[in-house]
C-alpha atoms as one frame of an Amber mdcrd trajectory, in Angstrom:
protein
-114.685 -25.692  62.882-114.469 -26.824  59.267-110.471 -26.708  58.427-110.894
 -26.512  54.631-112.784 -23.327  55.567-109.756 -21.557  56.594-108.925 -20.810
  53.031-110.590 -18.003  50.779-112.835 -18.532  47.503-110.599 -17.598  44.706
-111.586 -16.092  41.719-110.240 -15.905  38.294-110.663 -13.348  35.648-109.893
 -13.948  31.613-108.852 -10.864  29.919-108.795  -9.935  26.236-106.081  -7.680
  26.301-103.212  -6.705  23.375-100.525  -9.258  24.847-103.407 -11.546  25.509
-103.501 -10.783  28.864-104.645 -13.501  31.479-105.269 -11.760  35.215-105.588
 -13.453  38.171-106.773 -12.719  41.471-107.259 -14.516  45.137-106.250 -14.130
  48.872-102.534 -14.374  47.880-102.254 -12.444  44.230 -99.673 -13.360  42.038
 -98.595 -13.075  38.369 -97.695 -15.426  36.308 -97.175 -16.227  32.605 -99.176
 -18.546  30.015 -97.711 -19.542  26.979-100.466 -19.958  24.160 -99.789 -20.479
  20.671 -96.138 -19.978  20.556 -97.200 -16.427  21.623 -96.468 -14.970  25.206
 -99.288 -13.681  27.335 -98.265 -12.222  30.683-100.656 -12.554  33.716-101.694
  -9.548  34.791-101.854  -9.204  38.913-105.687  -8.910  39.461-107.335  -8.369
  43.151-110.863  -8.821  42.959-112.675  -7.145  45.887-116.164  -8.323  46.296
-117.144  -5.590  49.259-116.181  -2.949  47.165-116.835  -3.969  43.759-113.216
  -3.390  42.305-111.244  -5.314  39.890-107.635  -4.424  38.349-108.761  -5.395
  34.455-111.174  -2.842  32.805-114.945  -4.475  32.156-114.691  -4.164  28.636
-111.622  -6.518  28.286-112.901  -9.365  30.797-114.720 -11.942  29.225-115.186
 -14.517  31.356-114.571 -15.833  35.464-113.255 -18.982  37.082-114.846 -19.410
  40.589-112.350 -21.424  42.980-114.155 -22.907  45.859-113.150 -25.170  49.079
-116.411 -27.136  48.728-118.221 -30.402  47.374-120.266 -28.760  44.006-123.405
 -30.347  42.797-125.155 -30.141  39.314-121.917 -28.980  37.561-120.841 -25.681
  39.507-124.431 -24.694  39.975-124.890 -25.557  43.317-121.999 -25.442  46.244
-122.206 -27.678  49.211-121.644 -27.189  52.958-117.684 -27.669  52.653-117.372
 -23.523  52.500-118.336 -22.689  55.693-121.730 -23.998  55.650-122.604 -21.673
  52.578-124.636 -22.049  49.597-122.727 -20.351  46.606-124.042 -20.318  43.361
-122.098 -19.110  40.078-125.415 -17.378  39.127-124.733 -15.245  41.739-121.456
 -14.384  41.367-121.862 -13.552  37.824-124.617 -11.269  38.559-121.960  -9.208
  40.843-119.368  -9.415  38.395-121.646  -8.876  34.841-119.692 -11.446  33.570
-120.134 -15.456  32.607-118.883 -17.401  35.803-117.505 -21.055  35.612-117.281
 -23.026  38.975-115.652 -25.750  40.611-113.819 -27.317  43.350-110.213 -26.867
  44.327-109.193 -30.142  43.422-110.969 -30.541  39.893-109.257 -27.090  39.381
-106.054 -28.706  40.427-105.942 -31.842  38.418-106.952 -29.581  35.087-104.182
 -27.422  35.667-101.458 -30.293  36.212-103.055 -31.810  33.209-102.419 -28.992
  30.711 -99.647 -27.059  32.139 -97.998 -29.293  34.606 -96.531 -32.414  35.578
 -99.824 -34.238  33.705 -98.958 -33.015  30.320 -99.371 -36.054  28.043-101.140
 -38.181  30.546-104.571 -39.365  29.483-105.600 -40.972  32.321-105.070 -39.035
  35.699-105.630 -38.591  39.104-105.035 -35.550  41.104-105.154 -36.006  45.261
-105.182 -32.962  46.731-103.311 -33.265  50.398-103.542 -29.762  52.164-106.459
 -29.059  55.221-108.880 -31.494  53.786-107.981 -34.456  51.038-109.400 -34.395
  47.672-109.025 -35.841  43.874-109.847 -34.653  40.538-109.837 -37.063  37.683
-109.137 -36.603  34.578-110.151 -39.798  32.310-109.810 -39.866  28.917-108.177
 -36.623  28.828-111.119 -34.728  29.962-112.002 -33.868  33.366-114.625 -36.257
  35.160-116.733 -34.805  37.691-119.820 -37.754  37.786-123.535 -37.690  37.361
-123.776 -34.165  39.631-120.390 -33.167  39.699-118.970 -34.728  43.355-116.747
 -37.542  41.864-113.387 -37.702  43.365-114.383 -36.826  47.072-111.351 -39.191
  48.348-111.538 -37.619  51.719-114.341 -39.155  52.590-113.747 -42.747  51.589
-114.529 -44.406  54.939-111.092 -45.762  56.776-112.699 -46.377  60.542-116.043
 -46.120  61.252-115.293 -45.808  64.293-112.419 -43.027  63.685-112.956 -38.987
  64.273-116.314 -37.447  63.679-115.687 -35.893  59.819-117.311 -32.728  58.608
-119.344 -34.503  56.273-121.264 -36.013  59.470-119.591 -39.646  58.994-117.375
 -40.691  60.906-113.741 -41.819  60.251-113.341 -40.660  56.751-109.985 -40.244
  55.246-109.158 -36.860  55.475-109.759 -36.943  59.293-107.143 -39.858  59.369
-104.515 -37.944  56.971-105.238 -34.615  56.421-103.243 -31.433  57.469-105.248
 -31.061  60.668-104.951 -34.743  61.805-100.976 -34.365  61.307-100.583 -31.472
  63.218-103.119 -32.195  66.087-100.820 -35.516  66.640 -97.617 -33.582  66.586
 -99.282 -31.130  69.160 -98.351 -33.434  71.844 -94.558 -33.196  71.459 -94.299
 -30.017  69.653 -95.935 -26.646  69.904 -99.343 -25.901  70.400 -99.138 -23.146
  67.797 -97.754 -25.900  65.226 -98.627 -24.803  61.486 -98.369 -26.611  57.989
 -95.556 -24.906  57.198 -93.937 -25.648  60.377 -94.719 -28.910  59.570 -92.986
 -29.142  56.314 -89.892 -26.980  57.651 -89.210 -29.836  60.693 -89.651 -32.627
  58.348 -86.953 -31.159  55.880 -84.699 -30.643  59.164 -85.168 -34.460  59.562
 -87.407 -34.585  62.508 -88.206 -37.967  63.085 -91.742 -37.583  64.688 -92.773
 -35.247  61.956 -91.379 -37.396  59.206 -93.003 -40.505  61.088 -96.616 -38.757
  61.027 -96.103 -37.617  57.731 -95.220 -41.279  56.546 -97.917 -42.483  58.535
-100.541 -40.261  56.449 -98.751 -41.441  53.304 -99.683 -44.824  53.878-103.257
 -44.263  55.119-103.586 -42.111  52.008-101.994 -45.057  49.836-104.457 -47.648
  50.894-107.513 -45.174  49.629-105.591 -44.535  46.482-105.055 -48.127  45.898
-108.933 -48.580  45.709-108.942 -45.747  42.956-106.217 -47.228  40.942-107.897
 -50.598  41.085-111.122 -48.884  39.563-109.583 -46.702  37.081-106.138 -47.804
  35.900-104.372 -44.637  35.767-101.325 -43.976  34.133-100.317 -41.043  36.543
-101.195 -39.984  39.935-100.253 -36.238  41.126-100.102 -35.752  44.466-100.745
 -31.786  45.238-101.599 -29.398  47.674 -99.481 -27.915  51.044 -98.829 -31.695
  52.098 -96.862 -32.408  48.855 -94.421 -30.003  49.808 -93.235 -32.952  52.248
 -91.765 -34.901  48.859 -90.991 -38.474  49.218 -91.714 -38.312  53.400 -95.194
 -38.229  52.150 -94.817 -40.104  48.578 -92.677 -42.981  49.285 -94.933 -44.653
  52.001 -97.854 -43.894  49.617 -96.251 -45.884  46.878 -95.612 -49.068  48.699
 -98.995 -48.607  50.212-100.397 -48.698  46.511 -98.345 -51.034  45.482 -99.302
 -53.686  48.179-103.148 -53.239  48.248-103.480 -52.611  44.100-103.587 -55.269
  41.840-100.323 -56.271  40.574-100.960 -54.675  36.873-102.758 -51.642  37.659
 -99.978 -50.808  40.741 -97.246 -51.490  37.490 -99.085 -49.214  35.272 -99.139
 -45.884  37.537 -96.509 -43.680  38.260 -96.820 -41.119  41.495 -95.451 -38.345
  41.392 -95.656 -34.791  43.377 -97.260 -31.650  41.197 -95.181 -29.106  39.690
 -97.398 -25.872  40.002 -97.602 -25.472  43.596-100.123 -23.238  45.315-100.624
 -22.026  41.813-102.145 -25.051  40.208-105.914 -24.154  41.325-106.028 -20.646
  40.218-104.103 -21.574  36.940-107.209 -24.018  36.714-109.734 -21.684  36.999
-108.196 -19.534  34.838-107.986 -22.358  32.024-111.420 -23.315  32.837-113.028
 -19.875  32.346-110.869 -20.050  29.220-112.281 -22.986  28.007-115.637 -21.767
  28.595-115.547 -18.205  27.477-117.412 -17.361  24.570-114.579 -15.646  22.880
-111.866 -18.577  21.521-108.431 -18.506  22.568-105.424 -20.120  20.929-104.474
 -23.266  21.665-102.327 -23.655  24.512 -98.358 -24.743  24.088 -98.835 -26.372
  27.738 -95.930 -24.244  29.353 -95.796 -22.354  32.376 -93.301 -19.734  33.426
């Protein structure tokens, strides 16, 4: 089973209400608050149920939707690769169901957008967002704007070759980075000495409690990740790398080995220029990115963002 397929695609709807409300939807919906142009915009909780066609924002008040998918996107969000459970999803089909303009992007790109506008990347114009969760991905912010490449697949860090004789990857190759450093690889390694029912949450908890085996496994993943990130540092010369996703909760247990690997394998001048830190938006990052993307591409202009999240 594709490990990333365990995540449910998330949608986000922007709605113009009396208080310029922004609503979000997802498997675990939550409310947030985004300050725009000095005016508070309280996020309203929205559950979008495609099976029943129900949503909590009145249709006439909704202007656009952002669709977050755990998959590789091609052709500027119009076609979704096989990463999301082998399904092909198009923004147009979601748009037809909702009766709204829909924009789509993958989780890492949306996380990058959110952290650059609302989180740890505010003010950075050259930034890489590395998402460490059930898979590994990255989103690029170059010259202050998201960069998706010629067909929308830029930043697929998880499919950089690490070991050509390594485990089979969901993409069809062997030894991709995410087969060596993603959460499933760490959990599988630890099952030999821990419970078979070990979860990512368990791994993070055990690391915080000082479990030496868990901390070693996370640190090794950080070093493997750092070698591939060093190549991106050489190629793009970013000023900032933000690590997000569920694994980022391990903090410096993951980040310190990553930093050491970047310092060792990147050219000194590029390594000196870059700062590596954890994201600050947590599990909200990708949904907030979907909101930001939908707001940017809506035909109804929104006030300028003041880059504050409550």
